[in-house]
N, C-alpha and C positions, 0 to 999 in steps of 0.2 A: 394682550401680550401673546396669548396662544395663537391668535390670527396672524400676527407678524411672524411668529416662529414657523407656522405652517407655510406661509407665503415664502419665507426665505428657503425652506426645504424644497418647495416646488420650483423656485427660480434656479436653485443649484441643480436640480434634476434636469431642467430644460437646458441649461448651459452644458451639462455633461452630454446630453443627447446630441446637441448641436456640434460639440467638439468631435464626437464619434462620427457623425455624418461628414464632417469636413475631412476626416482621415480617409474616407471612402470615395471622396469626390474624384471624378476622372480628370486627367491632366489636360483635356481639351478645353477646360474652362466652362463647360456646360453646367457643371454642378450636379450632374447626374451621378448616382452611385454606380460604381463598377463592381460587378460580381464576376469572379473568375468563372470561366466556362471551360469545359473539357478537362481532360486528365492533367495531373500535375506533371510538368516536364521532367523527364528522367525517371518516371515511375513505371511500375509494371503495366498500369493501365495505358500509359503513353506508348510503351512498346507495342502492346497489343493493338491499340487503336490506329497508330500512325505508321507502323512498320510491319507488323505480323510477327507472331511469336513461335510459329511452327513451320516445319518443312516435312514433306511426305516422301516415302520411299516405296519402291516396287517390292513385290513379294520376295522375301529372302535376300534382299539387296541392302547394301549400306552406301552405295554410290549416290552422289548428288545429281539430281536431274537439273535441267536448265531452270525450271521454276524454283526449285530449292535454292539454287545458286543465286537467283535474282532476289529472293527473300533474304538470304544471308548477306548479300551485298548491302541491302538496306539496313540490316541489323548491324553490320560493321560500321556503316556511316553513323548510325544512331549511337553506337558505343563510342565512336570517336568524339561525338558531340558531348557526351556525358562521361568523361574519363574517371569520375569517382564511382561509377556504377560497376558492380561485379554481378556476374550472371552464372546461372547453372543451366547446363544443357542436359535434358533428360531424354534418353533413348527409349522408345517403346515399340512393341510388336503387337501383332494380332494374336488371338488366343490359340492358334494352331502351333504345333510343335511342342517339344519338351521344355520344361522350365529352364534347364541348363542352356539349351540351344538359344532360347529367346533372350535370356539374360546376356549371353555373349553377343548376339545380334544387336540388341538394344545398345550395348556398350560401343560396338563398332559404329552404329548410327550416331550416337552422341559424339564420338571421337571425330567422325567425318565433319560434322557441323563445327565442332571446336577448331579443328585443323583449318577449315576454310576461314573462320573468323580471325585466327592467328595469322594466316597468310595475308589477310587483308589489313593487318596492322594492329589488331587488338592484342594487348599484352596477355600472354598465356596465364599469368598469375591472377587475372581478373575472371577467368573462366574455370568452373569446375564441371565435371561430368558425372552422371549417374545413369545406371540402367535399371528400369523397372520391368524389363521383359514384357510379359503379358499381364502384369498385376494391376496396372492403372489404365484401363481402356478409356479412350475418349468417348467412344460409342459402344454401349453395352450390348448392342444387337449382334446378330449373326448374319452371315452373307457377305459377299464381296464389297458392297458399299460400306458397311460397318468396318470390315477388316481394313479397308483402304484408309479409313480415318484413323485407325489405331496404329498404323505403321508410320511413326513420326519421330521427330526430335523436337522437343519443346524448350524454348529458351525462356527463363524466368529470372527476374531481378532478385538478387539476394540481399 
């Protein structure tokens, strides 16, 4: 009796495992399990990997360069593809200048990026902005190379 019971449990476990494998089978009919690869569409990782999440600025400037506009064009297209996604644009500065100056400059940078995205068709209600001034450096180093990395506006999924 115990042997039949154990056999029935084993058979049920095998059938459950087979049923789970069938749910993962690919639609081509090969029977191979399909594992998702890459970032989830519409996620922060998708934005970073496939579009780019940041634009860079010249020293003491909040105007958008041609490279920044190209990245923001891609972001606008991505946002059009995922209308349920809201984003935050954070303006950042290098560590030179006063706290007050850098907060204001960071806000102007975030606003420049937001205004570009809105001009390209993204609803303004989907975009918030914030300035971190010099408080959240991308590169903690010193010197022009590090400072250039820290003069940015970063778009993140909310």
